[in-house]
C-alpha positions in Angstrom: 10.4 29.9 167.0 13.4 31.1 164.9 14.8 27.6 164.3 13.1 24.6 162.6 13.9 21.1 163.6 12.7 17.7 162.3 11.0 15.4 164.7 13.6 13.5 166.6 13.5 10.1 168.3 15.3 8.5 171.2 15.4 4.7 171.5 17.0 3.0 174.6 17.2 -0.9 174.1 16.1 -2.6 177.2 14.3 0.5 178.6 10.8 1.2 178.1 9.8 4.8 178.9 6.7 5.4 180.9 3.7 5.8 178.4 2.4 8.9 180.5 5.1 10.9 178.7 2.4 11.2 176.1 0.8 13.7 178.3 3.5 16.2 177.3 2.7 18.3 174.4 4.9 17.3 171.4 6.0 13.9 172.9 4.9 10.3 171.7 6.0 7.2 173.5 6.0 3.7 172.3 7.8 1.1 174.3 11.6 1.9 174.2 11.1 4.9 171.8 10.2 8.5 172.5 9.6 10.9 169.6 9.7 14.7 170.0 7.8 17.1 167.7 9.8 20.3 168.1 7.0 22.6 166.9 4.7 21.4 169.8 7.2 20.5 172.3 9.5 23.5 172.7 8.5 26.8 174.4 11.4 28.6 172.8 13.8 27.2 170.1 16.5 29.7 168.9 19.4 27.4 168.5 20.0 24.0 166.8 23.5 23.3 168.1 24.7 21.5 171.2 28.1 20.8 172.7 28.8 17.0 173.4 31.5 14.6 174.0 30.9 10.8 173.6 29.9 9.2 176.9 32.3 6.2 176.6 35.3 8.7 176.1 34.3 10.7 179.3 33.6 7.5 181.2 37.1 6.1 180.3 39.1 9.3 180.5 37.5 11.8 182.9 35.5 9.9 185.5 38.6 8.2 187.0 40.5 11.3 187.4 40.9 12.8 190.9 41.3 16.6 191.6 44.5 17.4 193.5 45.8 20.4 195.6 46.8 22.0 192.4 44.1 21.2 190.0 40.2 21.7 191.1 37.8 19.3 189.4 36.2 22.2 187.7 39.3 23.2 186.1 40.1 19.7 185.0 36.5 19.3 183.4 36.9 22.8 181.7 40.2 21.8 180.1 38.9 18.5 179.1 35.8 20.0 177.4 38.0 22.5 175.6 40.2 19.6 174.3 37.5 17.0 173.4 34.1 18.6 172.8 32.4 18.9 169.5 29.3 20.6 168.2 26.3 18.5 167.1 22.9 19.6 165.3 21.4 16.2 166.1 19.0 16.4 169.1 18.8 12.6 169.2 22.5 12.4 169.8 22.2 14.9 172.7 19.4 12.7 174.2 21.4 9.5 173.8 24.4 11.0 175.5 22.2 12.5 178.2 20.6 9.2 179.0 24.0 7.7 179.6 25.1 10.7 181.7 21.9 10.6 184.0 21.7 6.6 184.2 25.2 7.1 185.7 24.4 9.9 188.0 21.1 8.3 189.2 22.1 4.7 189.5 20.9 2.4 192.4 24.4 2.4 193.9 23.6 5.7 195.4 20.5 4.7 197.3 22.3 3.8 200.5 24.1 7.2 200.6 21.5 9.8 199.6 20.6 10.6 203.2 17.0 11.0 202.2 14.4 8.6 203.6 11.9 7.0 201.1 13.9 7.2 197.8 13.6 4.1 195.7 15.1 2.8 192.6 11.9 3.8 190.8 12.4 7.4 191.9 16.0 7.3 190.4 14.6 5.9 187.2 12.1 8.9 187.0 15.1 11.4 187.5 17.1 9.8 184.9 14.3 9.9 182.4 13.3 13.6 183.1 17.0 14.7 183.3 17.7 13.3 179.9 15.1 15.6 178.2 16.4 18.6 180.1 19.7 18.2 178.0 17.9 19.9 175.1 17.6 23.0 177.0 20.3 25.6 176.3 21.7 28.8 177.5 24.2 30.8 175.4 27.6 32.0 176.7 26.2 35.6 177.0 23.4 34.2 179.3 20.6 34.2 176.9 18.4 31.3 177.3 17.9 30.0 173.7 16.2 26.6 174.1 13.5 25.8 176.6 11.3 22.8 176.8 8.8 21.5 179.4 11.4 19.5 181.4 13.3 22.7 182.2 10.8 22.5 185.0 11.7 19.0 185.8 10.1 18.5 189.1 6.8 19.6 187.8 7.0 17.6 184.6 7.9 14.5 186.7 4.6 15.3 188.8 2.5 15.5 185.8 4.1 12.5 184.0 4.3 10.0 187.0 1.2 11.1 189.0 3.2 12.1 191.9 1.8 13.8 195.0 3.4 17.0 196.4 5.7 15.2 198.9 7.1 12.7 196.4 7.7 15.5 194.0 9.5 17.4 196.7 11.5 14.2 197.4 12.7 14.0 193.9 13.6 17.6 193.9 15.7 16.9 197.1 17.6 14.2 195.4 18.4 16.4 192.4 19.5 19.2 194.7 21.4 17.0 197.0 24.2 16.8 194.4 25.2 20.3 195.8 25.5 19.0 199.4 27.0 15.7 199.0 30.6 16.4 197.9 31.2 13.1 196.3 28.1 13.4 194.1 28.9 17.0 193.3 32.3 16.0 192.0 30.9 13.1 190.0 28.4 15.4 188.5 30.9 17.9 187.5 32.8 15.2 185.5 29.8 13.5 184.1 28.2 16.7 182.7 31.3 17.3 180.7 29.7 14.9 178.2 27.0 17.7 177.7 29.6 20.3 177.3 29.4 22.2 180.7 28.1 22.1 184.3 24.7 21.9 185.7 23.4 25.3 186.9 20.2 25.5 189.0 17.6 28.3 188.3 16.9 28.2 192.1 18.6 30.7 194.2 18.6 30.7 197.9 15.9 27.9 198.2 14.3 25.4 196.0 11.4 27.0 194.1 10.9 24.9 191.0 13.0 27.2 188.6 14.7 24.2 187.0 18.1 24.4 185.5 20.4 23.8 182.6 23.7 22.5 181.6 25.6 25.7 180.8 29.1 26.3 179.5 31.8 27.5 181.9 31.9 31.3 181.8 28.3 31.7 181.0 26.8 35.1 182.2 24.8 34.0 185.1 23.2 37.3 185.9 21.5 37.5 182.5 20.5 34.0 182.9 18.9 34.5 186.1 17.1 37.7 184.9 15.8 36.0 181.8 14.5 33.0 183.7 12.5 35.3 185.8 10.7 36.6 182.8 9.2 33.3 181.6 9.2 30.9 184.7 5.6 31.5 185.9 4.0 31.3 182.4 5.7 28.3 181.2 5.4 26.5 184.6 1.7 27.0 184.4 1.7 25.4 180.9 3.6 22.5 182.3 1.2 21.9 185.1 -1.7 21.9 182.6 -0.3 18.8 180.9 -1.8 16.9 183.9 -5.2 17.5 182.3 -4.2 15.5 179.2 -5.1 11.8 179.0 
């Protein structure tokens, strides 16, 4: 790894993380606090900067905005990011904002409108937890993937952490991908992900195949991103799956 980071912790008052997160190399969990040891956690760590906007600001100023016949929501989000974003070197700050983003996107209010049978509030909690840690993954504007942790492969990480069977893992994957088919959720996601400096981009192409995804800046070179993902997907996915053997 070309970048060194000190261990970082995320504490969410009132929310106790599942202790099975301890199965993931480099993660330790105690009640409402998760600590990450970068040396053991990341597969690739070549950057220590992330683009963020405070969630309270996004919630107050961007979430209520509606697109019009003259301004698409993506353009509105892009311009908002350009005006309000800042750079942080603190992964704990990224995680804190990400928790707010994904607690919003995977809130229980959506249970009645997901259109997928069998989804529970507990499944949404799992998605919020896993997605929070995906926020540390990073792709540069030129498409180079500079930061990769286990939760890049969020469905398989969820399977390992929560002891999910294959049908339940696929169920979570469907809920995650469903934001592309439900236009209300898609627009909501575009606005919410502005807090993390970009838009959510899936690694999967024509069909879900566990390639994960990342929040990327608008204008990122997607061809290079896709090509680089192909070079490491199988190796690191195997590593993630091996964590199921850890106690």
